[in-house]
N, CA, C and O atoms as CSV, one atom per row, in Angstrom:
chain,resi,resn,atom,element,x,y,z
A,1,MET,N,N,-49.178,52.695,-20.079
A,1,MET,CA,C,-49.126,51.502,-19.278
A,1,MET,C,C,-47.650,50.428,-19.706
A,1,MET,O,O,-47.130,49.818,-18.772
A,2,GLN,N,N,-47.044,50.262,-21.171
A,2,GLN,CA,C,-46.013,49.457,-21.480
A,2,GLN,C,C,-45.068,50.093,-20.348
A,2,GLN,O,O,-44.329,49.454,-19.599
A,3,ARG,N,N,-45.204,51.156,-20.372
A,3,ARG,CA,C,-43.639,52.183,-19.528
A,3,ARG,C,C,-43.855,51.481,-18.612
A,3,ARG,O,O,-42.810,50.877,-18.368
A,4,LEU,N,N,-45.047,51.042,-17.574
A,4,LEU,CA,C,-45.167,51.352,-16.519
A,4,LEU,C,C,-44.682,49.998,-16.130
A,4,LEU,O,O,-44.013,49.841,-15.108
A,5,GLY,N,N,-45.013,48.991,-16.945
A,5,GLY,CA,C,-44.573,47.536,-17.058
A,5,GLY,C,C,-42.863,46.980,-16.933
A,5,GLY,O,O,-42.464,45.980,-16.336
A,6,HIS,N,N,-42.092,47.939,-17.665
A,6,HIS,CA,C,-41.229,48.167,-18.281
A,6,HIS,C,C,-40.483,49.192,-16.640
A,6,HIS,O,O,-39.769,48.456,-15.959
A,7,TRP,N,N,-40.551,49.939,-16.353
A,7,TRP,CA,C,-39.839,50.219,-15.162
A,7,TRP,C,C,-40.369,48.885,-13.867
A,7,TRP,O,O,-39.463,48.554,-13.102
A,8,LEU,N,N,-41.780,48.169,-13.656
A,8,LEU,CA,C,-42.162,47.569,-12.926
A,8,LEU,C,C,-41.323,46.494,-12.556
A,8,LEU,O,O,-41.143,46.039,-11.426
A,9,SER,N,N,-40.380,45.813,-14.615
A,9,SER,CA,C,-40.115,44.846,-14.310
A,9,SER,C,C,-38.521,44.778,-13.752
A,9,SER,O,O,-37.974,43.879,-13.114
A,10,LEU,N,N,-37.916,46.223,-14.288
A,10,LEU,CA,C,-36.641,46.337,-13.775
A,10,LEU,C,C,-36.294,46.651,-12.808
A,10,LEU,O,O,-35.139,46.374,-12.486
A,11,PHE,N,N,-37.254,47.462,-11.806
A,11,PHE,CA,C,-37.449,47.161,-10.626
A,11,PHE,C,C,-37.684,46.288,-9.970
A,11,PHE,O,O,-38.114,46.454,-8.828
A,12,SER,N,N,-37.486,45.182,-10.460
A,12,SER,CA,C,-37.935,43.472,-9.759
A,12,SER,C,C,-36.720,43.028,-10.018
A,12,SER,O,O,-36.296,42.283,-9.134
A,13,LEU,N,N,-35.932,43.228,-10.989
A,13,LEU,CA,C,-34.916,42.341,-11.468
A,13,LEU,C,C,-33.988,43.286,-10.952
A,13,LEU,O,O,-32.862,42.800,-11.055
A,14,VAL,N,N,-33.964,44.138,-10.570
A,14,VAL,CA,C,-32.956,45.164,-9.217
A,14,VAL,C,C,-33.257,44.527,-8.094
A,14,VAL,O,O,-32.354,44.024,-7.426
A,15,LEU,N,N,-34.424,44.455,-7.753
A,15,LEU,CA,C,-34.854,44.598,-6.233
A,15,LEU,C,C,-34.009,42.820,-6.364
A,15,LEU,O,O,-32.811,43.051,-6.202
A,16,ILE,N,N,-34.157,41.648,-6.528
A,16,ILE,CA,C,-33.838,40.252,-7.116
A,16,ILE,C,C,-32.384,40.491,-6.861
A,16,ILE,O,O,-31.956,40.236,-5.735
A,17,GLY,N,N,-31.680,40.892,-7.661
A,17,GLY,CA,C,-30.900,41.470,-7.812
A,17,GLY,C,C,-29.808,41.180,-5.976
A,17,GLY,O,O,-29.261,40.352,-5.247
A,18,CYS,N,N,-30.194,42.801,-6.201
A,18,CYS,CA,C,-29.958,42.903,-4.593
A,18,CYS,C,C,-30.126,42.102,-3.621
A,18,CYS,O,O,-29.221,41.956,-2.799
A,19,LEU,N,N,-31.037,41.581,-3.539
A,19,LEU,CA,C,-31.420,40.953,-1.959
A,19,LEU,C,C,-30.390,39.426,-2.233
A,19,LEU,O,O,-29.705,39.122,-1.256
A,20,SER,N,N,-30.267,38.486,-3.495
A,20,SER,CA,C,-29.299,37.791,-3.852
A,20,SER,C,C,-28.340,37.948,-3.329
A,20,SER,O,O,-28.054,37.402,-2.263
A,21,TRP,N,N,-27.460,38.895,-4.080
A,21,TRP,CA,C,-26.066,39.796,-3.446
A,21,TRP,C,C,-26.265,39.702,-2.052
A,21,TRP,O,O,-25.470,38.858,-1.640
A,22,THR,N,N,-26.889,40.123,-1.197
A,22,THR,CA,C,-27.112,40.072,0.185
A,22,THR,C,C,-27.138,38.770,0.504
A,22,THR,O,O,-26.865,38.864,1.700
A,23,GLY,N,N,-27.271,37.610,0.298
A,23,GLY,CA,C,-27.485,36.885,0.520
A,23,GLY,C,C,-28.906,36.048,1.916
A,23,GLY,O,O,-29.047,35.267,2.857
A,24,TRP,N,N,-29.516,36.913,1.105
A,24,TRP,CA,C,-30.956,36.376,0.941
A,24,TRP,C,C,-31.960,35.920,-0.008
A,24,TRP,O,O,-32.670,36.463,-0.855
A,25,THR,N,N,-31.723,34.380,0.549
A,25,THR,CA,C,-31.942,33.983,-0.497
A,25,THR,C,C,-32.432,32.282,0.157
A,25,THR,O,O,-31.657,31.589,0.815
A,26,PRO,N,N,-33.813,31.880,-0.197
A,26,PRO,CA,C,-34.300,31.101,0.970
A,26,PRO,C,C,-33.242,29.661,0.650
A,26,PRO,O,O,-32.343,29.666,-0.191
A,27,PRO,N,N,-33.497,28.828,1.274
A,27,PRO,CA,C,-32.747,27.750,1.680
A,27,PRO,C,C,-33.115,26.582,0.817
A,27,PRO,O,O,-34.102,25.848,0.868
A,28,VAL,N,N,-32.254,26.586,0.148
A,28,VAL,CA,C,-32.872,25.244,-1.159
A,28,VAL,C,C,-33.639,23.311,-0.380
A,28,VAL,O,O,-34.393,22.396,-0.709
A,29,LEU,N,N,-33.021,23.607,0.396
A,29,LEU,CA,C,-33.441,22.214,0.662
A,29,LEU,C,C,-34.643,22.749,2.316
A,29,LEU,O,O,-34.839,23.760,2.989
A,30,ALA,N,N,-35.093,21.439,2.273
A,30,ALA,CA,C,-35.914,21.372,3.610
A,30,ALA,C,C,-34.873,22.239,4.282
A,30,ALA,O,O,-34.860,23.459,4.445
A,31,ALA,N,N,-33.939,21.240,4.654
A,31,ALA,CA,C,-33.497,20.673,5.841
A,31,ALA,C,C,-32.114,20.785,5.638
A,31,ALA,O,O,-31.560,19.844,5.071
A,32,THR,N,N,-31.394,21.832,6.021
A,32,THR,CA,C,-29.762,21.160,5.610
A,32,THR,C,C,-28.659,20.184,6.687
A,32,THR,O,O,-28.371,20.248,7.882
A,33,PRO,N,N,-28.143,19.039,5.218
A,33,PRO,CA,C,-27.964,17.979,6.760
A,33,PRO,C,C,-27.147,18.512,7.112
A,33,PRO,O,O,-26.993,19.686,6.775
A,34,ASN,N,N,-26.274,17.873,7.943
A,34,ASN,CA,C,-25.602,18.238,8.701
A,34,ASN,C,C,-24.878,16.717,9.116
A,34,ASN,O,O,-25.167,15.891,9.981
A,35,TRP,N,N,-23.644,16.772,7.919
A,35,TRP,CA,C,-22.727,16.207,7.807
A,35,TRP,C,C,-21.870,15.333,8.956
A,35,TRP,O,O,-21.917,14.152,9.297
A,36,HIS,N,N,-21.044,16.511,9.399
A,36,HIS,CA,C,-20.809,15.846,10.686
A,36,HIS,C,C,-21.482,15.071,11.483
A,36,HIS,O,O,-20.905,14.066,11.898
A,37,MET,N,N,-22.575,15.280,11.814
A,37,MET,CA,C,-23.122,14.270,12.427
A,37,MET,C,C,-23.740,13.138,12.203
A,37,MET,O,O,-24.442,12.405,12.898
A,38,MET,N,N,-23.304,13.106,10.941
A,38,MET,CA,C,-23.941,11.582,10.500
A,38,MET,C,C,-22.774,10.362,10.170
A,38,MET,O,O,-21.803,10.580,9.446
A,39,PRO,N,N,-22.988,9.308,10.697
A,39,PRO,CA,C,-22.258,8.448,10.762
A,39,PRO,C,C,-22.052,7.901,9.537
A,39,PRO,O,O,-22.953,7.740,8.713
A,40,VAL,N,N,-20.288,7.445,9.283
A,40,VAL,CA,C,-19.682,7.333,8.147
A,40,VAL,C,C,-19.205,5.124,8.193
A,40,VAL,O,O,-19.028,4.338,9.124
A,41,LEU,N,N,-19.192,5.032,7.238
A,41,LEU,CA,C,-19.912,3.257,7.559
A,41,LEU,C,C,-18.525,2.912,6.074
A,41,LEU,O,O,-18.775,2.438,4.965
A,42,ALA,N,N,-17.201,3.336,6.590
A,42,ALA,CA,C,-16.038,2.396,5.769
A,42,ALA,C,C,-16.062,1.545,6.087
A,42,ALA,O,O,-16.430,1.194,7.208
A,43,ALA,N,N,-15.585,0.723,5.011
A,43,ALA,CA,C,-14.324,-0.778,5.347
A,43,ALA,C,C,-12.953,-0.113,4.895
A,43,ALA,O,O,-12.617,0.546,3.910
A,44,GLU,N,N,-12.215,-0.630,6.192
A,44,GLU,CA,C,-11.127,-0.516,6.399
A,44,GLU,C,C,-10.214,-1.297,4.815
A,44,GLU,O,O,-9.665,-2.389,4.665
A,45,TYR,N,N,-10.322,-0.677,4.319
A,45,TYR,CA,C,-9.641,-1.961,3.335
A,45,TYR,C,C,-7.571,-1.898,3.076
A,45,TYR,O,O,-6.878,-0.891,2.937
A,46,THR,N,N,-7.094,-3.489,3.101
A,46,THR,CA,C,-5.563,-3.394,3.437
A,46,THR,C,C,-5.362,-4.827,1.989
A,46,THR,O,O,-5.888,-5.928,1.826
A,47,ASN,N,N,-4.380,-4.054,1.249
A,47,ASN,CA,C,-4.417,-5.343,0.488
A,47,ASN,C,C,-3.246,-6.073,1.158
A,47,ASN,O,O,-2.555,-5.663,2.090
A,48,VAL,N,N,-3.163,-7.215,0.507
A,48,VAL,CA,C,-2.306,-8.646,0.788
A,48,VAL,C,C,-0.548,-8.304,1.294
A,48,VAL,O,O,0.098,-8.930,2.134
A,49,VAL,N,N,-0.017,-6.905,0.317
A,49,VAL,CA,C,1.312,-7.022,0.365
A,49,VAL,C,C,0.948,-5.990,1.681
A,49,VAL,O,O,1.486,-6.433,2.696
A,50,ASP,N,N,0.268,-4.878,1.908
A,50,ASP,CA,C,0.112,-4.270,3.122
A,50,ASP,C,C,0.049,-4.942,4.007
A,50,ASP,O,O,0.490,-4.345,4.989
A,51,ALA,N,N,-0.321,-6.066,4.273
A,51,ALA,CA,C,-0.643,-7.161,5.391
A,51,ALA,C,C,0.009,-7.939,5.644
A,51,ALA,O,O,-0.221,-8.821,6.472
A,52,LYS,N,N,1.132,-7.784,4.897
A,52,LYS,CA,C,2.534,-8.450,5.033
A,52,LYS,C,C,3.650,-7.739,5.714
A,52,LYS,O,O,4.489,-8.045,6.561
A,53,LEU,N,N,3.302,-6.514,4.924
A,53,LEU,CA,C,4.906,-5.571,5.230
A,53,LEU,C,C,4.518,-5.769,7.158
A,53,LEU,O,O,5.549,-6.119,7.734
A,54,SER,N,N,3.441,-5.629,8.030
A,54,SER,CA,C,3.090,-4.776,9.225
A,54,SER,C,C,3.629,-6.128,9.706
A,54,SER,O,O,4.136,-6.018,10.822
A,55,SER,N,N,3.672,-7.333,9.219
A,55,SER,CA,C,3.182,-8.731,10.399
A,55,SER,C,C,5.754,-8.413,10.242
A,55,SER,O,O,6.353,-7.373,9.968
A,56,ASP,N,N,6.325,-9.775,10.560
A,56,ASP,CA,C,7.254,-10.002,10.916
A,56,ASP,C,C,8.276,-9.487,9.182
A,56,ASP,O,O,9.303,-8.818,9.069
A,57,TYR,N,N,7.567,-10.037,8.306
A,57,TYR,CA,C,7.486,-9.654,6.717
A,57,TYR,C,C,8.478,-8.290,6.493
A,57,TYR,O,O,9.500,-8.262,5.808
A,58,GLY,N,N,7.833,-7.066,7.334
A,58,GLY,CA,C,8.456,-6.492,7.337
A,58,GLY,C,C,9.607,-5.738,8.047
A,58,GLY,O,O,9.835,-4.529,8.002
A,59,LYS,N,N,10.309,-6.739,8.737
A,59,LYS,CA,C,11.356,-6.484,10.632
A,59,LYS,C,C,12.617,-7.249,9.506
A,59,LYS,O,O,13.666,-6.717,9.142
A,60,LYS,N,N,12.123,-8.582,9.145
A,60,LYS,CA,C,13.549,-9.284,8.677
A,60,LYS,C,C,12.945,-9.862,7.179
A,60,LYS,O,O,11.790,-9.608,6.839
A,61,ILE,N,N,13.876,-10.672,6.330
A,61,ILE,CA,C,13.993,-11.297,5.339
A,61,ILE,C,C,12.984,-12.660,5.836
A,61,ILE,O,O,12.946,-13.346,6.857
A,62,ASP,N,N,12.094,-12.645,4.360
A,62,ASP,CA,C,10.855,-13.571,4.183
A,62,ASP,C,C,11.742,-14.633,3.874
A,62,ASP,O,O,12.883,-14.289,4.183
A,63,LEU,N,N,11.717,-15.515,3.507
A,63,LEU,CA,C,12.676,-16.636,3.024
A,63,LEU,C,C,12.033,-17.197,1.715
A,63,LEU,O,O,12.686,-17.755,0.833
A,64,ASN,N,N,10.602,-16.979,1.680
A,64,ASN,CA,C,9.208,-16.998,0.618
A,64,ASN,C,C,8.768,-16.681,-0.088
A,64,ASN,O,O,8.166,-17.169,-1.044
A,65,ASN,N,N,9.147,-15.090,0.501
A,65,ASN,CA,C,8.600,-14.102,0.101
A,65,ASN,C,C,9.797,-12.678,-0.821
A,65,ASN,O,O,9.617,-11.678,-1.516
A,66,THR,N,N,10.590,-13.193,-0.429
A,66,THR,CA,C,11.152,-11.911,-0.830
A,66,THR,C,C,12.022,-11.906,-2.323
A,66,THR,O,O,11.930,-12.992,-2.895
A,67,ASN,N,N,12.795,-10.945,-3.009
A,67,ASN,CA,C,13.563,-10.455,-3.749
A,67,ASN,C,C,14.954,-10.781,-3.289
A,67,ASN,O,O,15.210,-10.722,-2.086
A,68,ILE,N,N,16.166,-11.232,-4.448
A,68,ILE,CA,C,17.195,-11.233,-3.811
A,68,ILE,C,C,17.791,-10.131,-3.114
A,68,ILE,O,O,18.585,-10.251,-2.181
A,69,ASN,N,N,17.271,-8.772,-3.728
A,69,ASN,CA,C,18.027,-7.333,-3.356
A,69,ASN,C,C,18.121,-7.631,-2.226
A,69,ASN,O,O,19.269,-7.477,-1.807
A,70,ALA,N,N,17.062,-8.190,-1.138
A,70,ALA,CA,C,17.232,-7.818,0.259
A,70,ALA,C,C,17.963,-8.291,0.574
A,70,ALA,O,O,18.606,-7.696,1.439
A,71,PHE,N,N,18.351,-9.361,0.264
A,71,PHE,CA,C,19.644,-9.414,0.981
A,71,PHE,C,C,21.487,-8.879,0.742
A,71,PHE,O,O,22.438,-9.193,1.458
A,72,ILE,N,N,21.490,-8.247,-0.156
A,72,ILE,CA,C,22.526,-6.548,-0.301
A,72,ILE,C,C,22.928,-6.783,1.593
A,72,ILE,O,O,23.673,-7.485,2.276
A,73,GLN,N,N,22.169,-5.989,1.742
A,73,GLN,CA,C,22.206,-5.899,3.531
A,73,GLN,C,C,23.346,-6.889,4.600
A,73,GLN,O,O,23.804,-6.483,5.668
A,74,TYR,N,N,23.604,-8.156,4.016
A,74,TYR,CA,C,23.978,-8.913,4.885
A,74,TYR,C,C,25.353,-9.184,4.051
A,74,TYR,O,O,25.318,-9.466,2.853
A,75,ARG,N,N,26.309,-9.098,4.631
A,75,ARG,CA,C,27.550,-9.467,3.912
A,75,ARG,C,C,27.765,-10.688,2.984
A,75,ARG,O,O,26.592,-10.767,2.618
A,76,GLY,N,N,28.124,-11.279,2.601
A,76,GLY,CA,C,28.386,-12.458,1.351
A,76,GLY,C,C,27.547,-13.167,0.991
A,76,GLY,O,O,27.652,-14.354,0.681
A,77,MET,N,N,26.290,-12.264,0.998
A,77,MET,CA,C,25.239,-13.552,1.267
A,77,MET,C,C,24.561,-12.703,-0.534
A,77,MET,O,O,23.503,-12.958,-1.110
A,78,TYR,N,N,25.400,-11.951,-0.856
A,78,TYR,CA,C,24.127,-11.935,-2.749
A,78,TYR,C,C,26.123,-11.851,-2.936
A,78,TYR,O,O,27.125,-11.740,-2.229
A,79,PRO,N,N,25.582,-12.046,-4.922
A,79,PRO,CA,C,24.493,-12.257,-4.947
A,79,PRO,C,C,24.457,-14.239,-5.358
A,79,PRO,O,O,23.463,-14.872,-5.711
A,80,THR,N,N,25.676,-14.707,-5.177
A,80,THR,CA,C,25.454,-16.352,-4.884
A,80,THR,C,C,24.785,-17.013,-3.630
A,80,THR,O,O,24.364,-18.152,-3.830
A,81,LEU,N,N,24.606,-16.473,-2.311
A,81,LEU,CA,C,23.611,-17.312,-1.360
A,81,LEU,C,C,22.753,-16.943,-1.907
A,81,LEU,O,O,22.140,-17.869,-2.437
A,82,ALA,N,N,22.252,-15.794,-2.117
A,82,ALA,CA,C,20.742,-15.204,-1.854
A,82,ALA,C,C,19.758,-15.969,-3.090
A,82,ALA,O,O,18.597,-16.364,-3.194
A,83,ARG,N,N,21.039,-15.904,-3.964
A,83,ARG,CA,C,20.120,-16.193,-5.627
A,83,ARG,C,C,19.733,-18.010,-5.329
A,83,ARG,O,O,18.609,-18.466,-5.541
A,84,LEU,N,N,21.010,-18.929,-4.766
A,84,LEU,CA,C,20.673,-20.480,-4.347
A,84,LEU,C,C,19.356,-20.120,-3.463
A,84,LEU,O,O,18.319,-20.761,-3.634
A,85,LEU,N,N,19.443,-19.046,-2.491
A,85,LEU,CA,C,18.066,-19.031,-0.780
A,85,LEU,C,C,16.682,-19.187,-1.892
A,85,LEU,O,O,15.819,-20.057,-1.780
A,86,VAL,N,N,16.713,-18.362,-2.724
A,86,VAL,CA,C,15.489,-17.587,-3.952
A,86,VAL,C,C,14.925,-18.316,-4.345
A,86,VAL,O,O,13.696,-18.348,-4.284
A,87,LYS,N,N,16.222,-19.820,-5.316
A,87,LYS,CA,C,15.567,-20.720,-5.930
A,87,LYS,C,C,15.235,-21.704,-5.484
A,87,LYS,O,O,14.381,-22.285,-6.152
A,88,ASN,N,N,15.716,-22.439,-4.118
A,88,ASN,CA,C,15.129,-23.596,-3.927
A,88,ASN,C,C,13.903,-23.279,-2.626
A,88,ASN,O,O,13.691,-23.996,-1.648
A,89,ALA,N,N,13.296,-22.133,-2.946
A,89,ALA,CA,C,12.218,-21.228,-1.676
A,89,ALA,C,C,10.774,-22.647,-2.686
A,89,ALA,O,O,10.708,-23.213,-3.777
A,90,PRO,N,N,10.088,-22.585,-1.638
A,90,PRO,CA,C,9.320,-22.505,-0.708
A,90,PRO,C,C,10.143,-23.206,0.301
A,90,PRO,O,O,10.819,-24.198,0.027
A,91,TYR,N,N,10.069,-22.645,1.520
A,91,TYR,CA,C,10.284,-23.168,3.426
A,91,TYR,C,C,9.289,-23.509,3.915
A,91,TYR,O,O,8.182,-23.022,3.691
A,92,ASP,N,N,9.735,-25.054,5.200
A,92,ASP,CA,C,8.940,-24.624,5.927
A,92,ASP,C,C,9.008,-23.970,6.920
A,92,ASP,O,O,8.127,-23.201,7.304
A,93,LYS,N,N,10.508,-24.277,7.704
A,93,LYS,CA,C,10.902,-23.881,8.444
A,93,LYS,C,C,12.634,-22.580,8.339
A,93,LYS,O,O,13.341,-22.755,7.347
A,94,VAL,N,N,12.821,-22.113,8.767
A,94,VAL,CA,C,13.997,-21.648,8.714
A,94,VAL,C,C,14.710,-22.309,8.516
A,94,VAL,O,O,15.032,-22.352,7.329
A,95,GLU,N,N,15.432,-23.242,9.452
A,95,GLU,CA,C,15.948,-24.078,9.492
A,95,GLU,C,C,16.683,-25.184,8.576
A,95,GLU,O,O,17.738,-25.816,8.637
A,96,ASP,N,N,15.319,-25.072,7.482
A,96,ASP,CA,C,15.949,-26.039,6.433
A,96,ASP,C,C,16.997,-25.652,5.242
A,96,ASP,O,O,17.672,-26.394,4.528
A,97,VAL,N,N,16.875,-23.920,5.287
A,97,VAL,CA,C,18.001,-23.170,4.105
A,97,VAL,C,C,18.831,-24.055,4.445
A,97,VAL,O,O,18.960,-24.805,3.478
A,98,LEU,N,N,20.102,-24.713,6.128
A,98,LEU,CA,C,20.735,-25.272,6.138
A,98,LEU,C,C,21.258,-26.753,5.546
A,98,LEU,O,O,22.238,-27.488,5.673
A,99,SER,N,N,20.282,-26.731,4.987
A,99,SER,CA,C,19.505,-28.307,4.788
A,99,SER,C,C,20.529,-27.672,2.384
A,99,SER,O,O,20.993,-27.910,1.269
A,100,LEU,N,N,20.463,-27.548,2.546
A,100,LEU,CA,C,20.360,-26.790,0.906
A,100,LEU,C,C,21.712,-27.921,0.665
A,100,LEU,O,O,22.623,-28.181,1.451
A,101,PRO,N,N,21.384,-28.614,-1.108
A,101,PRO,CA,C,22.429,-29.275,-1.217
A,101,PRO,C,C,23.399,-28.710,-2.267
A,101,PRO,O,O,22.918,-28.133,-3.243
A,102,GLY,N,N,25.005,-28.860,-2.111
A,102,GLY,CA,C,25.835,-27.722,-2.441
A,102,GLY,C,C,26.938,-26.498,-2.151
A,102,GLY,O,O,27.984,-25.974,-2.534
A,103,LEU,N,N,25.534,-26.459,-0.867
A,103,LEU,CA,C,25.861,-25.129,0.189
A,103,LEU,C,C,28.225,-25.817,1.338
A,103,LEU,O,O,28.707,-26.841,1.822
A,104,SER,N,N,28.565,-24.695,1.157
A,104,SER,CA,C,29.847,-24.705,1.291
A,104,SER,C,C,30.396,-25.040,2.865
A,104,SER,O,O,29.851,-26.132,3.028
A,105,ASP,N,N,31.001,-24.823,3.890
A,105,ASP,CA,C,30.897,-25.045,5.222
A,105,ASP,C,C,31.007,-23.709,5.785
A,105,ASP,O,O,30.757,-23.449,6.962
A,106,ARG,N,N,31.483,-22.660,4.692
A,106,ARG,CA,C,31.923,-21.017,4.658
A,106,ARG,C,C,30.294,-20.743,4.596
A,106,ARG,O,O,29.697,-20.654,5.669
A,107,GLN,N,N,29.728,-20.638,3.629
A,107,GLN,CA,C,28.173,-20.606,3.841
A,107,GLN,C,C,27.416,-21.389,4.697
A,107,GLN,O,O,26.291,-20.974,4.973
A,108,LYS,N,N,27.756,-22.326,5.124
A,108,LYS,CA,C,26.335,-22.609,5.888
A,108,LYS,C,C,27.004,-21.571,7.476
A,108,LYS,O,O,25.979,-21.015,7.870
A,109,ALA,N,N,27.593,-21.353,7.956
A,109,ALA,CA,C,28.387,-21.255,8.289
A,109,ALA,C,C,27.659,-19.912,9.025
A,109,ALA,O,O,27.196,-19.763,10.156
A,110,LEU,N,N,27.771,-19.013,7.870
A,110,LEU,CA,C,26.801,-17.688,7.398
A,110,LEU,C,C,25.541,-17.828,7.307
A,110,LEU,O,O,24.883,-16.831,7.608
A,111,LEU,N,N,24.928,-18.843,6.955
A,111,LEU,CA,C,23.755,-18.907,7.535
A,111,LEU,C,C,23.476,-18.733,8.463
A,111,LEU,O,O,22.830,-17.719,8.732
A,112,GLU,N,N,23.823,-19.624,9.392
A,112,GLU,CA,C,23.574,-19.650,10.571
A,112,GLU,C,C,23.388,-18.713,11.466
A,112,GLU,O,O,22.539,-18.728,12.357
A,113,ALA,N,N,24.900,-17.122,11.042
A,113,ALA,CA,C,24.882,-16.797,11.733
A,113,ALA,C,C,23.736,-15.545,11.272
A,113,ALA,O,O,23.646,-14.546,11.985
A,114,ASN,N,N,23.031,-15.666,10.244
A,114,ASN,CA,C,21.704,-14.695,10.506
A,114,ASN,C,C,20.747,-15.258,10.123
A,114,ASN,O,O,19.985,-14.902,9.225
A,115,LEU,N,N,20.666,-16.982,11.325
A,115,LEU,CA,C,19.111,-17.531,10.934
A,115,LEU,C,C,18.120,-16.510,11.902
A,115,LEU,O,O,17.055,-16.258,11.337
A,116,ASP,N,N,18.232,-16.055,12.878
A,116,ASP,CA,C,17.698,-14.834,13.768
A,116,ASP,C,C,17.373,-13.354,12.298
A,116,ASP,O,O,16.658,-12.402,12.611
A,117,ASN,N,N,17.754,-13.396,11.414
A,117,ASN,CA,C,17.570,-12.156,9.997
A,117,ASN,C,C,16.513,-12.459,9.468
A,117,ASN,O,O,15.658,-11.586,9.319
A,118,PHE,N,N,16.250,-13.979,8.978
A,118,PHE,CA,C,15.047,-14.432,8.615
A,118,PHE,C,C,13.759,-15.026,8.831
A,118,PHE,O,O,13.665,-14.910,10.053
A,119,THR,N,N,12.861,-15.503,8.504
A,119,THR,CA,C,11.221,-15.516,9.040
A,119,THR,C,C,11.247,-16.211,7.417
A,119,THR,O,O,11.863,-16.131,6.354
A,120,ILE,N,N,9.515,-17.316,8.416
A,120,ILE,CA,C,9.097,-17.946,7.298
A,120,ILE,C,C,6.984,-17.419,7.301
A,120,ILE,O,O,6.345,-17.251,8.340
A,121,THR,N,N,6.542,-17.319,6.224
A,121,THR,CA,C,5.291,-16.435,5.984
A,121,THR,C,C,4.990,-17.804,4.661
A,121,THR,O,O,5.847,-18.507,4.126
A,122,PRO,N,N,3.347,-17.814,4.418
A,122,PRO,CA,C,3.395,-18.884,3.698
A,122,PRO,C,C,3.530,-17.665,2.572
A,122,PRO,O,O,3.378,-16.460,2.773
A,123,VAL,N,N,3.853,-18.327,1.349
A,123,VAL,CA,C,3.975,-17.590,-0.183
A,123,VAL,C,C,2.968,-17.408,-0.618
A,123,VAL,O,O,2.018,-18.185,-0.714
A,124,GLU,N,N,3.123,-15.768,-1.103
A,124,GLU,CA,C,1.963,-14.420,-1.808
A,124,GLU,C,C,2.048,-14.635,-3.123
A,124,GLU,O,O,3.192,-14.561,-3.571
A,125,LYS,N,N,1.338,-14.838,-3.755
A,125,LYS,CA,C,2.010,-14.655,-4.826
A,125,LYS,C,C,1.828,-13.088,-4.995
A,125,LYS,O,O,2.935,-12.797,-4.542
A,126,ALA,N,N,1.438,-12.240,-5.210
A,126,ALA,CA,C,2.009,-11.167,-5.080
A,126,ALA,C,C,3.437,-10.635,-5.082
A,126,ALA,O,O,3.638,-9.656,-5.800
A,127,LEU,N,N,4.111,-10.962,-4.624
A,127,LEU,CA,C,5.316,-11.420,-4.110
A,127,LEU,C,C,6.257,-12.117,-5.138
A,127,LEU,O,O,7.404,-11.782,-5.435
A,128,VAL,N,N,5.412,-13.318,-5.690
A,128,VAL,CA,C,6.671,-13.626,-5.544
A,128,VAL,C,C,6.007,-14.546,-7.164
A,128,VAL,O,O,6.319,-15.717,-7.380
A,129,GLU,N,N,5.068,-13.712,-8.154
A,129,GLU,CA,C,4.864,-13.792,-10.115
A,129,GLU,C,C,6.016,-13.341,-10.407
A,129,GLU,O,O,6.948,-12.723,-9.891
A,130,GLY,N,N,5.598,-13.985,-11.723
A,130,GLY,CA,C,6.513,-13.071,-13.370
A,130,GLY,C,C,8.392,-11.987,-12.703
A,130,GLY,O,O,8.988,-10.919,-12.838
A,131,GLY,N,N,8.508,-13.959,-11.686
A,131,GLY,CA,C,10.208,-13.467,-11.982
A,131,GLY,C,C,10.845,-12.099,-10.552
A,131,GLY,O,O,11.900,-11.985,-9.928
A,132,ASP,N,N,9.717,-11.419,-10.567
A,132,ASP,CA,C,10.049,-10.631,-9.609
A,132,ASP,C,C,10.765,-10.756,-8.427
A,132,ASP,O,O,11.136,-9.792,-7.757
A,133,ARG,N,N,10.978,-11.973,-8.144
A,133,ARG,CA,C,12.323,-12.705,-6.998
A,133,ARG,C,C,13.718,-12.381,-7.177
A,133,ARG,O,O,14.627,-12.234,-6.361
A,134,PHE,N,N,13.669,-12.294,-8.601
A,134,PHE,CA,C,15.051,-12.004,-8.980
A,134,PHE,C,C,15.459,-10.977,-9.860
A,134,PHE,O,O,16.637,-10.808,-10.176
A,135,ASN,N,N,14.549,-10.308,-10.251
A,135,ASN,CA,C,14.818,-9.101,-10.906
A,135,ASN,C,C,13.615,-7.809,-10.911
A,135,ASN,O,O,13.217,-7.356,-11.984
A,136,ASN,N,N,13.201,-7.389,-9.837
A,136,ASN,CA,C,12.541,-6.517,-9.347
A,136,ASN,C,C,12.003,-5.493,-10.261
A,136,ASN,O,O,10.812,-5.203,-10.376
A,137,GLY,N,N,13.318,-4.804,-11.107
A,137,GLY,CA,C,13.705,-3.793,-11.769
A,137,GLY,C,C,13.569,-1.967,-11.378
A,137,GLY,O,O,13.162,-0.945,-11.931
A,138,VAL,N,N,14.149,-2.350,-10.174
A,138,VAL,CA,C,14.409,-1.336,-9.310
A,138,VAL,C,C,16.252,-1.640,-9.100
A,138,VAL,O,O,16.937,-2.554,-8.641
A,139,TYR,N,N,16.603,0.197,-9.961
A,139,TYR,CA,C,18.023,0.136,-9.970
A,139,TYR,C,C,17.966,0.990,-9.246
A,139,TYR,O,O,16.957,1.457,-8.718
A,140,LYS,N,N,19.388,1.403,-9.091
A,140,LYS,CA,C,20.021,2.054,-7.844
A,140,LYS,C,C,20.900,3.085,-8.548
A,140,LYS,O,O,21.605,3.848,-7.888
């Protein structure tokens, strides 16, 4: 009788192994979830810097938020005039840069020629805190 019990247990193990190997297993869930049919409720998160970059800030130099290295692309502005502009920020309108104290006639003419390349947006703490406007730590 013991021998029959061993044979039956061995046969049942082989049968279960074969059935599970062939993919005949009962479903674990009562109904498989249809994930592609379920609505996704995800909020789109945009941080303040990305939101600012999608505005005029990404296309022009924002005098209230840009660091000093952004002025390199305009001949004659870096480093002296750029330092003066960053130091005296914030500005209410772009034309305020023409009334900075200590500007030479050449510097005023250079600023007037580049007024179209500047914009003004509200000061954003993420862009101006910590002295990053003078040295943002990007070395070429």
